[in-house]
N, C-alpha and C positions, 0 to 999 in steps of 0.2 A: 718484248720488253720495252722497246722504244715507243711503241704505240701506247702502252700503258702510261709511260711517263708523259707523253703528249696529252693524253686525256686528263691526267691529274693536273698538269699545268694549265690546261684549258679550263677545267673546273675551278681551279684556284683563281684564275683571272676573272671568270664569270662571277664568283662569289665576291671578289673584291669590287668589281663594277657594281654589283647589286648593293653592297654596303655603302658605296659612294652615293648612289641614287637615293637611298634611304636618308643618308646624312644631309644631302642637299634639300630634301623634302621636309626636314625638321622632325623626323620620326623619333619619338622618345626612346631612350635605351631602357628596357624594362627592368633591369636589375639595379637601377639607381632610382630611388623614390623621389618624388617631388619634394622640394625643401622650401619651407616658408622663410622668407628673407625680409619680412615686414619690419623688423627692428634693426636691420643693417642699413648703414648709410651707403648710398644716397637715397635709397628707397623709403626709409623711415621719414624723410623730409616731405615726401609726397602723399603718404597715407593720411587719409582724412580730408584731403583737399578736394575742392570741387572744380570742375572744368566745364566749359561750354563748347559745344560742337560748332566749328566755324567752317569746316570743309565737308567734302563728301565722305561719308562713312556709313557702313551698313552693318547690321547685326546678322551674323550667319549662324543658323541653328544646326549643330552637328548631331547626327543621329547614330543609333546603334544598328548599323546596316546588318541584316536586311530589314530590321524593324524600324522603318522610317518614322513611325509615330513616336518612338521613344527618343527624346532629346537628351543628350548627355551634357552638352555645354553650348554656350553661345559665345562667339568671338566677334569683337568689333574690328572690322577690316576696311581699310581705305581701298579705292580702286587700284588695280583692276579687279581684285577679289578672286574668288574661286567658284567653280561649279563642278560638282561630281556627285556620285551616288551617296556620299556621306553627308551632304547638305540637304536638309529637308526644306528649308525656306530661307529667304533673305528679307529682312526688314530694313529699309533705309531709315536712318535717323534724320530728323529735321534739324536744320541749322538753329542754334540757340538751345538745343536740348542739353540739359544738365547731366553731368556724369560725376559720381563721387567715388574716389579710390578707397577701397576697404582694406585690402591687404596686398602684399607682394610675394611672388613665388618664383622659384627657379627649378627647371628640370634639365636633365642631361640629355642632349641629342648627339648624334654621331659627329656633328661638326663643332660641338662645343656646348655652351649653355643657352637655354631659351629662358628669357626673363619676361614675366608678365604681371599685370595687376589684375586682381579680382575687383570688379566695380559694380556699382548699382546705377541703373538708368531708369529713374522714376518717370512714370507717365509716358513710356515709349511703346506700350502695348506688348511688352515681352513677358513670357511666363515667369511666375514666381518660383522660387526654390530651385532654380537652375543657375549654376554659376556663369557669370558673364565675365569674359576676360578681354584684356587689352594688352597687346605686346608692347614692350619697350626695350630699348637697348641698354647697355651697361651704365649709362649716365642717369637712368631712371626718369628722364624727362619725357612726358607724353609728346607725341609728334606735334610740334608747333604749327605745322601747316593744316592740321585738322582740329586741334584742341587749343583753347586759351584758358588760362587760369581765371577764376572768378574771385575778385576781392583780395588780391595779394600783391 
């Protein structure tokens, strides 16, 4: 009886540790759908604006592993970036590259909310018809160390 209780407690602790690791990694909670927040402030103030790349940022193409050729989304990420089996390729953006914010989204992850913009990056050599995302925090401002507003 004591052995069974120890095993159940150990399994519970292991599950809890696993959930913490998923939360830190930003894994989306599947039973909460992504929500468009384009018309909510402060994000509505940034939708439609253009920004210029001023720092190091790369476009990471996320695949549908094990099908590395099927790209699901592209994320704009500043260094140090990531490398794993879900990244098919990385394309560095040049300084001065223009980025236009199209919409704002929020998804639920185990540690809270993940907010991001869907953007367009013309003339960067990225594939068409694949969503390009840029993470932002709750104030909605794109990272000022990487992006600067154009004409505002």
